[in-house]
SEMI-626484 format. One line per 5 residues: number of its first residue (from 1); their letters; for each residue z, y, x of N, C-alpha, C. Coordinates in nm, 4 decimals, always signed. Each point is the difference from the previous one (the first is absolute). Layout:
! SEMI-626484
NUM = a = Z:Y:X:Z:Y:X:Z:Y:X  ... $
***
This chain:
! SEMI-626484
1 = mampl = -3.9251:-5.4129:+4.0654:+0.0634:-0.0009:+0.1422:-0.0655:-0.0853:+0.1123  -0.0638:+0.0449:+0.1019:-0.0516:-0.0661:+0.1030:+0.1044:-0.0763:+0.0712  -0.0552:-0.1131:+0.0355:+0.0804:-0.1101:+0.0742:-0.0048:+0.0407:+0.1533  +0.1157:-0.0106:+0.0772:-0.0036:+0.0290:+0.1389:-0.0803:-0.0750:+0.0791  -0.0956:+0.0152:+0.0933:-0.0750:-0.0971:+0.1018:+0.0581:-0.0537:+0.0891 $
6 = tnyrr = +0.0038:-0.1628:+0.0272:+0.0530:-0.0680:+0.0721:-0.1273:-0.0657:+0.1106  +0.0619:-0.0616:+0.1132:-0.0913:-0.0537:+0.0827:-0.1067:+0.0937:+0.0549  +0.0213:+0.1391:+0.0346:-0.1066:+0.1044:+0.0235:+0.0040:-0.0066:+0.1674  -0.1181:+0.0563:+0.0513:-0.0254:+0.0215:+0.1756:-0.0202:+0.1578:-0.0109  +0.0833:+0.0173:+0.1007:+0.0055:+0.1639:+0.0235:-0.0293:+0.0052:+0.1651 $
11 = glqke = -0.1364:+0.0585:+0.0502:-0.0101:+0.0123:+0.1212:+0.0327:-0.1329:+0.0926  +0.1043:-0.0012:+0.0912:+0.0321:-0.1240:+0.0829:+0.1377:-0.0629:-0.0769  +0.0231:+0.0400:-0.1129:+0.1249:-0.0558:-0.0396:-0.0156:-0.1463:-0.0218  +0.0825:-0.0825:+0.0396:+0.0312:-0.1409:-0.0416:-0.0052:-0.0410:-0.1489  -0.0481:-0.1011:-0.0309:+0.0469:-0.0573:-0.1482:+0.1059:-0.0359:-0.0030 $
16 = dpspy = +0.0674:+0.0423:-0.1184:+0.1629:+0.0064:-0.0395:+0.0925:+0.0442:+0.1065  -0.0250:+0.1030:+0.0119:+0.0701:+0.0550:+0.1226:+0.1656:-0.0048:-0.0134  +0.0689:+0.0033:+0.1129:+0.1578:-0.0256:-0.0325:+0.0474:+0.1509:-0.0395  +0.1144:-0.0120:-0.0766:+0.0240:+0.1203:-0.0379:+0.0636:+0.0754:+0.1212  +0.0184:-0.0487:+0.1078:+0.0268:+0.0968:+0.1115:-0.1084:+0.0222:+0.0774 $
21 = wnpvt = -0.1129:-0.0204:-0.0093:-0.1146:+0.0038:+0.0919:-0.0289:+0.1455:-0.0293  -0.0529:+0.0727:+0.1005:-0.0326:+0.1351:+0.0257:-0.1278:+0.0073:+0.0611  -0.0984:+0.0377:-0.0506:-0.1192:-0.0146:+0.0731:-0.0147:+0.0903:+0.1174  +0.0472:+0.1218:-0.0189:-0.0035:+0.1056:+0.1007:+0.1113:-0.0803:+0.1502  +0.0879:-0.0246:-0.0602:+0.0884:-0.0695:+0.0721:-0.0684:-0.1319:+0.1158 $
26 = armns = -0.0564:-0.0971:-0.0628:-0.0772:-0.0826:+0.0226:-0.1105:+0.0481:+0.1065  -0.0675:+0.1270:-0.0524:-0.1089:+0.0469:+0.0719:+0.0534:+0.0415:+0.1447  +0.1224:+0.0732:-0.0018:+0.0609:+0.0585:+0.0931:+0.0508:-0.1210:+0.1191  +0.0355:-0.1097:-0.0532:+0.0504:-0.1001:+0.0781:-0.1254:-0.0602:+0.0705  -0.0995:-0.0216:-0.0707:-0.1330:-0.0484:+0.0547:-0.0205:+0.0756:+0.1142 $
31 = mqnml = -0.0454:+0.1406:-0.0011:-0.0256:+0.0830:+0.0757:+0.0992:+0.0131:+0.1237  +0.1221:-0.0360:-0.0113:+0.1077:+0.0101:+0.1026:-0.0185:-0.1352:+0.0888  -0.0552:-0.1049:-0.0673:+0.0106:-0.1355:+0.0665:-0.1540:+0.0324:+0.0834  -0.0948:+0.0432:-0.0554:-0.1014:+0.0341:+0.0616:+0.0171:+0.0972:+0.1443  +0.0982:+0.1060:-0.0294:+0.0147:+0.0787:+0.1173:+0.0723:-0.0692:+0.1196 $
36 = dtnqe = +0.1073:-0.0884:-0.0514:+0.0815:-0.0863:+0.0864:-0.0892:-0.0874:+0.0838  -0.0870:-0.0837:-0.0882:-0.0894:-0.0821:+0.0840:-0.0883:+0.0665:+0.0953  -0.0616:+0.1342:-0.0184:-0.0923:+0.0618:+0.1184:+0.0954:+0.0321:+0.0955  +0.1020:+0.0537:-0.0570:+0.0822:+0.0354:+0.1335:+0.0662:-0.1048:+0.0811  +0.0177:-0.1137:-0.0399:+0.0097:-0.1148:+0.0649:-0.0947:-0.0344:+0.0961 $
41 = slnqd = -0.1126:+0.0073:-0.0529:-0.1565:-0.0238:+0.0939:+0.0164:+0.0992:+0.0980  +0.0251:+0.1082:-0.0472:-0.0283:+0.1280:+0.1004:+0.1054:-0.0082:+0.1233  +0.1284:-0.0617:-0.0345:+0.0886:-0.0110:+0.1112:-0.0344:-0.1154:+0.0830  -0.0895:-0.0918:-0.0393:-0.0239:-0.1186:+0.0925:-0.1190:+0.0431:+0.0931  +0.0316:-0.0607:+0.1496:-0.1301:+0.0106:+0.0927:-0.1229:-0.0660:-0.0043 $
46 = ytemv = -0.0820:+0.0479:-0.0464:-0.1258:-0.0888:-0.0017:-0.0991:+0.0265:+0.1145  -0.0242:-0.0895:+0.0583:-0.1245:-0.0026:+0.0940:-0.1480:-0.0284:-0.0548  -0.1078:+0.0680:+0.0398:-0.1287:+0.0180:-0.0328:-0.0466:-0.1617:+0.0347  -0.0328:-0.0669:-0.1063:-0.0795:-0.1397:+0.0405:-0.1130:+0.0066:-0.0433  -0.0817:-0.0619:+0.1082:-0.1284:-0.0319:-0.0548:-0.0394:-0.1432:+0.0043 $
51 = lpqyd = -0.0623:-0.0884:-0.1053:-0.0577:-0.1291:+0.0116:-0.0742:-0.0148:+0.1300  +0.0129:-0.1029:+0.0607:-0.0560:-0.0354:+0.1424:-0.1560:+0.0112:-0.0452  -0.0439:-0.0353:-0.1112:-0.1547:-0.0244:-0.0081:-0.0553:+0.1428:-0.0418  +0.0697:+0.1176:-0.0122:-0.0360:+0.1175:-0.0416:+0.0376:+0.1145:+0.1453  +0.0537:-0.0558:+0.0983:+0.0691:+0.0723:+0.1289:-0.0907:+0.0090:+0.0902 $
56 = wayka = -0.1228:+0.0806:-0.0009:-0.0878:+0.0018:+0.0878:+0.0190:+0.0450:+0.1103  +0.1052:+0.0660:+0.0175:+0.0370:+0.0316:+0.1417:+0.0571:-0.1092:+0.0918  +0.0897:-0.0825:-0.0577:+0.0622:-0.1198:+0.0325:-0.1280:-0.0980:+0.0316  -0.0917:-0.0143:-0.0682:-0.1132:-0.1071:+0.0160:-0.0750:+0.0605:+0.1288  -0.0330:+0.1344:+0.0227:-0.0631:+0.0574:+0.1209:+0.0738:-0.0176:+0.0963 $
61 = aqkgg = +0.1352:+0.0480:+0.0219:+0.0969:-0.0442:+0.0874:-0.0066:-0.1761:+0.0250  +0.0000:-0.0583:-0.0939:-0.0054:-0.1420:+0.0330:-0.1277:-0.0609:+0.0846  -0.0980:+0.0716:-0.0637:-0.1459:-0.0386:+0.0573:+0.0022:+0.0482:+0.1539  +0.0413:+0.1236:+0.0066:+0.0198:+0.0646:+0.1426:+0.0679:-0.0907:+0.0622  +0.1192:-0.0720:-0.0342:+0.0578:-0.0785:+0.0951:-0.0621:-0.1325:+0.0535 $
66 = kvaqv = -0.0669:-0.0405:-0.1130:-0.0898:-0.1149:+0.0183:-0.0955:+0.0016:+0.1059  -0.0548:+0.1088:-0.0143:-0.1203:+0.0420:+0.0846:+0.0591:+0.0253:+0.1415  +0.1281:+0.0601:+0.0078:+0.0395:+0.0413:+0.1244:+0.0601:-0.1502:+0.0822  +0.0429:-0.0780:-0.1032:+0.0319:-0.1391:+0.0464:-0.0967:-0.1040:+0.0678  -0.1141:+0.0178:-0.0914:-0.1364:-0.0723:+0.0669:-0.0543:+0.0727:+0.1382 $
71 = nynsa = +0.0385:+0.1470:-0.0171:-0.0643:+0.0223:+0.1490:+0.0853:-0.0059:+0.0807  +0.1180:-0.0328:-0.0099:+0.1196:-0.0186:+0.1159:-0.0377:-0.1356:+0.0246  -0.0104:-0.0970:-0.1025:-0.0342:-0.1439:+0.0434:-0.1228:-0.0055:+0.1003  -0.1202:+0.0888:-0.0378:-0.1128:-0.0038:+0.0494:+0.0378:+0.0299:+0.1520  +0.0653:+0.1211:+0.0238:-0.0018:+0.0376:+0.1228:+0.1139:-0.0714:+0.0807 $
76 = lnatq = +0.0749:-0.1020:-0.0516:+0.0703:-0.0860:+0.0523:-0.0515:-0.1088:+0.0601  -0.1028:-0.0486:-0.1128:-0.0619:-0.1095:+0.0424:-0.1034:+0.0293:+0.1131  -0.0868:+0.1496:+0.0065:-0.0686:+0.0195:+0.0877:+0.0446:-0.0112:+0.1454  +0.1674:+0.0711:-0.0080:+0.0491:-0.0053:+0.1335:+0.0314:-0.1487:+0.0464  +0.0298:-0.0889:-0.0995:+0.0517:-0.1125:+0.0620:-0.1472:-0.0749:+0.0368 $
81 = ntidq = -0.0952:+0.0248:-0.0673:-0.1153:-0.0821:+0.0343:-0.0726:+0.0764:+0.1404  +0.0481:+0.1215:+0.0117:-0.0563:+0.0435:+0.1580:+0.1137:-0.0654:+0.0896  +0.1180:-0.0022:-0.0081:+0.0777:-0.0668:+0.0823:-0.0178:-0.1554:+0.0291  -0.0279:-0.0589:-0.0899:-0.0476:-0.1083:+0.0085:-0.1369:-0.0537:+0.0599  -0.0794:+0.0861:-0.0084:-0.1378:+0.0062:+0.0715:+0.0245:+0.0473:+0.1487 $
86 = anana = +0.0898:+0.0780:+0.0212:+0.0421:+0.0514:+0.1203:+0.0583:-0.1396:+0.0871  +0.0791:-0.0508:-0.0738:+0.0857:-0.1300:+0.0793:-0.1142:-0.0879:+0.0051  -0.0850:-0.0445:-0.0754:-0.1066:-0.1139:+0.0130:-0.0942:+0.0454:+0.1073  -0.0406:+0.1402:+0.0069:-0.0810:+0.0351:+0.1026:+0.0698:-0.0209:+0.1481  +0.1227:+0.0322:-0.0090:+0.0948:-0.0271:+0.1456:+0.0008:-0.1391:+0.0321 $
91 = qaqqq = +0.0303:-0.0846:-0.1165:+0.0005:-0.1364:+0.0412:-0.1237:-0.0544:+0.0493  -0.1058:+0.0263:-0.0856:-0.1318:-0.0300:+0.0420:-0.0591:+0.0224:+0.1383  +0.0462:+0.1302:+0.0364:-0.0188:+0.0476:+0.1499:+0.1022:-0.0904:+0.0703  +0.1194:-0.0245:-0.0027:+0.0745:-0.0635:+0.0860:-0.0655:-0.1468:+0.0143  -0.0473:-0.0696:-0.1164:-0.0245:-0.1154:+0.0048:-0.1385:-0.0225:+0.1024 $
96 = qqqqe = -0.0740:+0.1267:-0.0168:-0.1306:-0.0035:+0.0683:+0.0196:+0.0242:+0.1523  +0.0937:+0.0777:+0.0130:+0.0365:+0.0113:+0.1392:+0.0741:-0.0997:+0.0736  +0.0811:-0.0944:-0.0609:+0.0432:-0.1124:+0.0249:-0.0928:-0.1093:+0.0098  -0.1089:+0.0016:-0.0698:-0.1214:-0.1139:+0.0059:-0.0886:+0.0322:+0.1267  -0.0077:+0.1468:+0.0128:-0.0952:+0.0264:+0.1462:+0.0978:-0.0333:+0.1055 $
101 = fdqal = +0.1114:+0.0444:-0.0161:+0.0905:-0.0541:+0.1379:+0.0128:-0.1321:+0.0178  +0.0252:-0.0775:-0.0840:-0.0144:-0.1507:-0.0099:-0.1313:-0.0445:+0.0468  -0.1252:+0.0317:-0.0474:-0.1126:-0.0295:+0.0552:-0.0230:+0.0541:+0.1372  +0.0540:+0.1069:+0.0368:-0.0282:+0.0433:+0.1558:+0.0833:-0.0733:+0.0741  +0.1366:-0.0494:-0.0253:+0.0799:-0.0743:+0.0606:-0.0684:-0.1620:+0.0275 $
106 = qnaqn = -0.0477:-0.0292:-0.1149:-0.0868:-0.1222:+0.0234:-0.1291:-0.0150:+0.0647  -0.0716:+0.1229:+0.0030:-0.1193:+0.0035:+0.0806:+0.0483:-0.0206:+0.1588  +0.0990:+0.1027:+0.0231:+0.0510:-0.0092:+0.1291:+0.0459:-0.1008:+0.0479  +0.0624:-0.0759:-0.0767:+0.0508:-0.1419:+0.0457:-0.1262:-0.1004:+0.0172  -0.0815:-0.0154:-0.0899:-0.1041:-0.0666:+0.0173:-0.1040:+0.0300:+0.1386 $
111 = qpqap = -0.0196:+0.1327:+0.0092:-0.0968:+0.0453:+0.0938:+0.0592:-0.0570:+0.1319  -0.0900:-0.0314:+0.0875:+0.0624:-0.0667:+0.1181:+0.0358:+0.1117:+0.0985  +0.1131:-0.0036:+0.0819:+0.0514:+0.1226:+0.0687:-0.0996:-0.0331:+0.1337  -0.0347:+0.1557:+0.0424:-0.0885:+0.0122:+0.1318:+0.0950:-0.0696:+0.1093  -0.0822:-0.0633:+0.1048:+0.0972:-0.0687:+0.0941:+0.0273:+0.1246:+0.1146 $
116 = vtnpr = +0.1023:-0.0083:+0.0230:+0.0295:+0.0877:+0.1451:-0.0591:-0.0346:+0.0943  -0.0438:+0.1183:+0.0743:-0.0706:-0.0098:+0.0935:+0.0710:-0.0331:+0.1370  -0.0127:-0.1127:+0.0586:+0.0597:-0.0366:+0.1077:-0.0189:+0.0993:+0.1162  +0.0954:+0.0291:+0.0717:-0.0264:+0.1262:+0.1162:-0.0549:-0.0669:+0.1091  -0.0087:-0.1247:+0.0137:-0.1124:-0.0665:+0.1147:-0.1348:-0.0308:-0.0335 $
121 = lgavl = -0.0369:+0.0612:-0.1241:-0.1474:-0.0294:-0.0545:-0.1053:+0.0654:+0.1047  +0.0404:+0.1262:+0.0021:-0.1226:+0.0824:+0.0757:-0.0113:-0.0620:+0.1522  +0.1136:-0.0255:+0.0551:-0.0366:-0.0430:+0.1143:-0.0376:-0.1377:+0.0307  +0.0047:-0.0735:-0.1047:-0.0805:-0.1289:+0.0038:-0.1365:+0.0068:-0.0298  -0.0459:+0.0749:-0.0959:-0.1367:+0.0282:-0.0278:-0.0638:+0.0668:+0.1101 $
126 = raykq = +0.0679:+0.0965:+0.0657:-0.0573:+0.0523:+0.1261:-0.0270:-0.1049:+0.1114  +0.0663:-0.0916:+0.0231:-0.0144:-0.1204:+0.0723:-0.1035:-0.0897:-0.0045  -0.0441:-0.0308:-0.1604:-0.1061:-0.0589:-0.0352:-0.1191:+0.0917:+0.0394  -0.0017:+0.0982:-0.0147:-0.1238:+0.0886:+0.0420:+0.0006:+0.0237:+0.1201  +0.0633:-0.0130:+0.1058:-0.0134:+0.0206:+0.1184:-0.0794:-0.1646:+0.0552 $
131 = qqpew = +0.0575:-0.1014:-0.0566:-0.0737:-0.0867:+0.0323:-0.1448:-0.0365:-0.0592  -0.0350:+0.0746:-0.1057:-0.1487:-0.0261:-0.0455:-0.0180:+0.1393:-0.0447  -0.0940:+0.0588:+0.0773:-0.0439:+0.1462:-0.0188:-0.1182:-0.0050:-0.1316  -0.0536:-0.1071:-0.0425:-0.1094:-0.0052:-0.0786:+0.0326:-0.0491:-0.1509  -0.0510:+0.1290:-0.0854:+0.0528:-0.0485:-0.1298:-0.1096:-0.1247:-0.0579 $
136 = nardn = -0.0904:-0.0562:+0.0347:-0.0838:-0.0906:-0.0452:+0.0034:-0.1091:+0.0756  +0.0897:-0.0199:+0.0910:+0.0008:-0.1270:+0.0864:+0.0578:-0.1236:-0.0889  -0.0909:-0.0992:+0.0648:+0.0163:-0.1407:-0.0305:+0.0510:-0.0999:+0.1161  +0.1123:-0.0346:+0.0258:+0.0485:-0.0861:+0.1088:+0.0785:-0.0972:-0.0454  -0.0525:-0.1254:+0.0272:+0.0796:-0.1234:-0.0241:+0.0444:-0.0170:-0.1380 $
141 = gllgr = -0.0718:+0.0503:-0.0945:+0.0227:-0.0231:-0.1626:+0.0924:+0.1191:-0.0302  +0.0202:+0.0940:+0.0920:+0.0841:+0.1225:-0.0481:-0.1045:+0.0990:-0.0316  +0.0244:+0.0912:-0.1170:-0.1047:+0.1254:-0.0352:+0.0814:+0.1237:+0.0310  -0.0767:+0.1066:+0.0159:+0.0333:+0.1308:+0.0286:+0.0925:+0.0260:+0.1211  +0.0403:+0.1436:-0.0069:+0.1056:+0.0283:+0.1169:+0.1470:-0.0802:+0.0031 $
146 = fgvsr = +0.0200:-0.0276:-0.1228:+0.1518:-0.0509:+0.0132:+0.0069:-0.1347:-0.0084  -0.1325:-0.0802:+0.0455:-0.0056:-0.1388:-0.0252:+0.0551:-0.0832:-0.0935  -0.0435:+0.0299:-0.1210:+0.0114:-0.0423:-0.1238:-0.0614:-0.1559:-0.0169  +0.0645:-0.0995:-0.0301:-0.0517:-0.1342:-0.0094:-0.1025:+0.0057:-0.1341  -0.1074:-0.0795:+0.0149:-0.1201:+0.0189:-0.0811:+0.0329:-0.0707:-0.1393 $
151 = ekiag = +0.0760:-0.0918:+0.0090:+0.0776:-0.0669:-0.1273:+0.0788:+0.0918:-0.0789  +0.0708:+0.0860:+0.0578:+0.0817:+0.1019:-0.0562:-0.0937:+0.1149:-0.0899  -0.1081:+0.0332:+0.0573:-0.0864:+0.0745:-0.1069:-0.1063:-0.0874:-0.0898  -0.0746:-0.0868:+0.0607:-0.1257:-0.0488:-0.0742:+0.0714:-0.0860:-0.1072  +0.1077:-0.0617:+0.0078:+0.0600:-0.0810:-0.1191:+0.0500:+0.0803:-0.1276 $
156 = rggwd = +0.0301:-0.0537:-0.0808:+0.0696:+0.0677:-0.1372:+0.1518:+0.0104:+0.0077  +0.0331:+0.1276:-0.0257:+0.1630:-0.0100:-0.0069:+0.0457:+0.0329:+0.1472  -0.0740:+0.0502:+0.0869:+0.0362:+0.0197:+0.1552:+0.0383:+0.1363:+0.0297  -0.0068:+0.0289:+0.1129:+0.0935:+0.1440:+0.0262:-0.0755:+0.1303:-0.0674  -0.1384:-0.0383:-0.0377:-0.0732:+0.1081:-0.0478:+0.0668:+0.0360:-0.1690 $
161 = rqalg = +0.0296:-0.1184:-0.0599:+0.0668:+0.0090:-0.1164:+0.1168:+0.0628:+0.0004  +0.1033:-0.0621:+0.0995:+0.1239:+0.0567:-0.0162:+0.0049:+0.1644:+0.0401  -0.0787:+0.0380:+0.1080:+0.0083:+0.1462:+0.0284:-0.0921:+0.0800:-0.0837  -0.1228:-0.0310:-0.0796:-0.0843:+0.0839:-0.0476:-0.0192:-0.0474:-0.1766  +0.0861:-0.1244:-0.0092:-0.0112:-0.0325:-0.1488:-0.1528:-0.0544:-0.0280 $
166 = rdisa = -0.0671:-0.0146:+0.0814:-0.1359:-0.0920:-0.0396:-0.0419:-0.0519:+0.1314  -0.1026:-0.1069:-0.0334:-0.0577:-0.0580:+0.1164:-0.1211:+0.0788:+0.0691  -0.0169:-0.0046:+0.1158:-0.1242:+0.0684:+0.0832:-0.0595:-0.1239:+0.0722  -0.1235:+0.0465:+0.0471:-0.0536:-0.1111:+0.0987:+0.0237:+0.0297:+0.1604  -0.0401:-0.0798:+0.0605:+0.0262:-0.0001:+0.1539:-0.0684:+0.1277:+0.0708 $
171 = rqfln = -0.1234:+0.0017:-0.0798:-0.0839:+0.1328:+0.0326:+0.0534:+0.1295:-0.0585  +0.0366:+0.0073:-0.0807:+0.0620:+0.1336:-0.0701:+0.1304:+0.0268:+0.0842  +0.0753:-0.1090:+0.0271:+0.1251:+0.0313:+0.1130:-0.0617:+0.0554:+0.1355  -0.1123:-0.0535:+0.0435:-0.0365:+0.0410:+0.1154:-0.0702:+0.1574:+0.0174  -0.0600:+0.0283:-0.0878:-0.0775:+0.1276:-0.0411:+0.0915:+0.1134:-0.0496 $
176 = nrdlq = +0.1510:-0.0312:-0.0125:+0.0438:+0.1037:-0.0724:+0.1742:+0.0061:+0.0994  +0.0038:+0.0955:+0.0695:+0.1066:+0.0181:+0.0861:+0.1257:+0.0370:-0.0909  -0.0432:+0.0585:-0.1040:+0.1497:+0.0408:-0.1037:+0.0368:-0.1117:-0.0419  -0.0756:-0.0979:-0.0429:+0.0519:-0.1349:-0.0637:+0.0588:-0.0794:+0.0886  -0.0263:+0.0095:+0.1415:+0.0438:-0.0842:+0.0993:+0.1399:+0.0575:+0.0132 $
181 = kqiar = +0.0352:+0.1398:+0.0285:+0.1293:+0.0549:+0.0183:+0.0906:-0.0111:-0.1204  -0.0443:+0.0019:-0.1158:+0.0745:-0.0571:-0.1231:+0.0609:-0.1103:-0.0096  -0.0952:-0.1018:+0.0313:+0.0360:-0.1616:+0.0249:+0.1175:+0.0282:+0.0993  -0.0113:+0.0409:+0.1221:+0.0687:-0.0486:+0.1044:+0.1203:+0.0876:-0.0240  +0.0023:+0.0862:-0.0646:+0.1317:+0.0805:+0.0211:+0.0973:-0.0557:-0.1289 $
186 = tvmnr = -0.0774:-0.0521:-0.0983:+0.0760:-0.0681:-0.1185:+0.0688:-0.1253:+0.0369  -0.1015:-0.0791:+0.0708:+0.0609:-0.1274:+0.0285:+0.0791:-0.0060:+0.1181  -0.0328:+0.0452:+0.1313:+0.0925:+0.0188:+0.0887:+0.1408:+0.0656:-0.0386  +0.0022:+0.0820:-0.0668:+0.1250:+0.0690:-0.0405:+0.0997:-0.0965:-0.0657  -0.0633:-0.0856:-0.1065:+0.0715:-0.1109:-0.0370:+0.0323:-0.0831:+0.0631 $
191 = mlnnn = -0.0668:-0.0565:+0.1092:+0.0291:-0.0883:+0.0806:+0.1317:+0.0373:+0.1052  -0.0052:+0.1305:+0.0427:+0.0820:+0.0653:+0.0829:+0.1500:-0.0079:-0.0780  -0.0287:+0.0535:-0.1329:+0.1345:-0.0276:-0.0630:+0.0623:-0.1068:-0.0469  -0.0850:-0.1016:+0.0178:+0.0724:-0.1194:-0.0626:+0.0143:-0.0966:+0.1332  -0.0353:+0.0497:+0.1053:+0.0393:-0.0832:+0.1561:+0.0938:+0.0891:+0.0692 $
196 = qdvtg = +0.0962:-0.0821:+0.0677:+0.1014:+0.0697:+0.0602:-0.0341:+0.0804:+0.1216  -0.1245:-0.0508:+0.0796:-0.0333:+0.0598:+0.1149:-0.1753:+0.0067:-0.0245  -0.0507:+0.1027:+0.1146:-0.1199:+0.0072:-0.0094:-0.1120:-0.1138:+0.0471  +0.0616:-0.0773:+0.0915:-0.0634:-0.1061:+0.0198:-0.0352:-0.1098:-0.0993  +0.0918:+0.0026:-0.0991:-0.0197:-0.1138:-0.1317:-0.1010:+0.0710:-0.0818 $
201 = avskw = +0.0010:+0.1230:-0.0250:-0.1094:+0.0673:-0.0755:-0.1463:+0.0229:+0.0447  +0.0052:-0.0050:+0.1255:-0.1368:-0.0177:+0.0496:-0.0531:-0.1526:+0.0246  +0.1002:-0.0920:+0.0522:-0.0413:-0.1428:-0.0308:-0.0404:-0.0107:-0.1234  +0.0720:+0.0108:-0.0949:-0.0475:-0.0239:-0.1573:-0.1277:+0.0616:-0.0330  -0.0300:+0.1114:+0.0646:-0.1216:+0.0707:-0.0119:-0.1174:-0.0779:+0.0246 $
206 = ytgsp = +0.0071:-0.0737:+0.1225:-0.1118:-0.0707:+0.0403:+0.0194:-0.1379:-0.0569  +0.1036:-0.0776:+0.0339:+0.0126:-0.1538:-0.0482:+0.0621:-0.0192:-0.1339  +0.0546:+0.0970:-0.0552:+0.0642:-0.0529:-0.1700:+0.1550:-0.0307:+0.0236  +0.0297:+0.0187:+0.1470:+0.1450:-0.0684:+0.0089:+0.0576:+0.0777:+0.1024  +0.1189:+0.0682:-0.0205:+0.0972:+0.0801:+0.1224:-0.0031:-0.0745:+0.1318 $
211 = tgwde = +0.0006:-0.1229:-0.0212:-0.0003:-0.0697:+0.1434:-0.1164:-0.0969:+0.0497  -0.1096:+0.0269:-0.0989:-0.1147:-0.0862:+0.0426:-0.0537:+0.0313:+0.1095  -0.0171:+0.1366:+0.0520:-0.0508:+0.0178:+0.1405:+0.0283:-0.0699:+0.1215  +0.1434:-0.0278:-0.0047:+0.0547:-0.0674:+0.1324:+0.0422:-0.1461:-0.0484  -0.0672:-0.0750:-0.0946:+0.0066:-0.1441:-0.0309:-0.1169:-0.0484:+0.0384 $
216 = rnaqg = +0.0342:-0.1467:+0.0420:-0.1250:-0.0965:+0.0578:-0.0150:-0.0861:-0.1228  -0.1166:-0.0367:-0.0021:-0.0597:-0.0839:-0.0960:+0.0117:-0.1400:+0.0449  -0.0595:-0.0919:-0.0741:+0.0366:-0.1610:+0.0585:-0.0666:-0.0673:+0.1177  -0.0960:+0.1045:+0.0410:-0.0620:+0.0001:+0.1108:+0.0594:+0.0741:+0.1430  +0.0759:+0.0707:-0.0555:+0.0751:+0.0527:+0.1250:-0.0581:+0.1610:-0.0016 $
221 = lyspy = -0.0722:+0.0464:-0.0718:-0.0800:+0.1337:+0.0314:+0.0836:+0.0909:-0.0879  -0.0091:+0.1301:+0.0383:+0.0477:+0.0870:-0.0786:-0.1026:+0.0638:-0.0878  +0.0472:+0.0949:-0.0941:-0.0887:+0.0685:-0.0847:-0.1200:+0.0547:+0.0484  -0.1398:+0.0108:-0.0219:-0.0893:+0.0977:+0.0359:+0.0233:+0.1473:+0.0109  +0.0961:+0.0428:-0.0807:+0.0402:+0.1410:-0.0138:+0.1340:+0.0224:+0.0810 $
226 = rsnvi = +0.0125:-0.0710:+0.0936:+0.1492:+0.0331:+0.0705:-0.0540:+0.1098:+0.1015  -0.1005:+0.0063:+0.0660:-0.0470:+0.0976:+0.0859:-0.0004:+0.1612:-0.0698  -0.0329:-0.0205:-0.1600:+0.0095:+0.1409:-0.0563:+0.1239:+0.0302:-0.0414  +0.1125:-0.1020:-0.0042:+0.1321:+0.0589:-0.0092:+0.0459:+0.0586:+0.1150  -0.0335:-0.0472:+0.1133:+0.0638:+0.0223:+0.1134:-0.0609:+0.1365:+0.0690 $
231 = qilqa = -0.1316:+0.0181:-0.0512:-0.0644:+0.1480:+0.0253:+0.0692:+0.1010:-0.0766  +0.0371:-0.0341:-0.1496:+0.0591:+0.1151:-0.0794:+0.1473:+0.0245:+0.0421  +0.0663:-0.1057:+0.0766:+0.1461:+0.0122:+0.0517:-0.0119:+0.0825:+0.1102  -0.0633:-0.0244:+0.0944:-0.0508:+0.0799:+0.1196:-0.0290:+0.1488:-0.0346  -0.0911:-0.0049:-0.0688:-0.0291:+0.1615:-0.0516:+0.1240:+0.0736:-0.0557 $
236 = lglwn = +0.0878:-0.0715:-0.0748:+0.1519:+0.0500:-0.0264:+0.0978:+0.0035:+0.0986  -0.0428:-0.0349:+0.1277:+0.1179:-0.0277:+0.0743:+0.1172:-0.1019:-0.0209  -0.0608:-0.0795:-0.0769:+0.1043:-0.1224:-0.0520:-0.0001:-0.1451:+0.0377  -0.1033:+0.0005:+0.1346:-0.0322:-0.1227:+0.0675:+0.0565:+0.0035:+0.1322  +0.0791:-0.0904:+0.0315:+0.0788:+0.0074:+0.1277:-0.0495:-0.1079:+0.0909 $
241 = pqpsg = -0.0912:+0.0202:+0.0941:-0.0540:-0.1002:+0.0884:+0.0870:-0.0739:+0.0681  +0.0185:-0.1064:+0.0081:+0.0901:-0.0623:+0.1078:-0.0622:-0.0490:+0.1178  +0.0929:-0.0131:+0.1006:-0.0550:-0.0497:+0.1387:-0.0945:-0.1259:-0.0036  -0.0744:-0.0020:+0.0865:-0.0865:-0.1179:+0.0221:+0.0567:-0.1125:-0.0027  -0.0528:-0.1166:-0.0951:+0.0283:-0.0968:-0.0236:+0.0888:-0.0115:-0.0935 $
246 = ststp = +0.0306:+0.1165:-0.0838:+0.0847:-0.0221:-0.1219:-0.1036:+0.0522:-0.1227  +0.0751:-0.0333:-0.1097:-0.0826:+0.0693:-0.1068:+0.0726:+0.1426:-0.0468  -0.1240:+0.0781:-0.0452:+0.0451:+0.1650:-0.0378:+0.0431:-0.0207:-0.1652  +0.0962:+0.0734:+0.0246:+0.0612:+0.0280:-0.1603:-0.0186:+0.1147:-0.0835  +0.0056:+0.0426:-0.0983:+0.0093:+0.1062:-0.0460:+0.1545:+0.0856:-0.0072 $
251 = i = -0.0108:+0.1232:+0.0265:+0.1536:+0.0464:-0.0189:+0.0477:+0.0041:-0.1284 $
***
């Protein structure tokens, strides 16, 4: 008589199954558990996710954003540089204009002002020419038509330097009437502006002093140019002859 087999395996049967274990029921339970698990997974809301290292669309967008940011920063920097350059140019131009204005103002202040022409200058010079018609005249140490003292021309820094800015010789003065006119106009105009009356200017022209024409020296003599002053005053109608026995005085 054959002995019954023990500890055998049949399919997916467990060893020493429980007397209550039913393989069919166990398989059905396993399948039900699988179905429940699948149903639970299906009921959940899944969002498709891609890892960043494999999300090429995200990488492209990120790269495009960086390029756009770089372009934006470049445009912003270029605009700011343009504004800064414009401000620098405007400031430099303003500084240059201010410097030019300051230089022009300084030049104007340093430049000597042209003297105002005295209204009596023309009449006085005509009176001189009436007394001496010759341009190359030499009379009592006086040169030319306006009777300029030789020392005022022949020396250095005289009337020629004041009127012409250079020294000339007595010969040059006598041979050039334009030089005589320029020196006479410049010097006599200054004397008329610096003296209160014509008599003082004419006296200073001949004697170097506004009152020198009418003063006596230690010997009681008048200046040798007194007659010259009187002739100019007479030509101007400024000499008032007094009755016989009295001294004539300028008006």
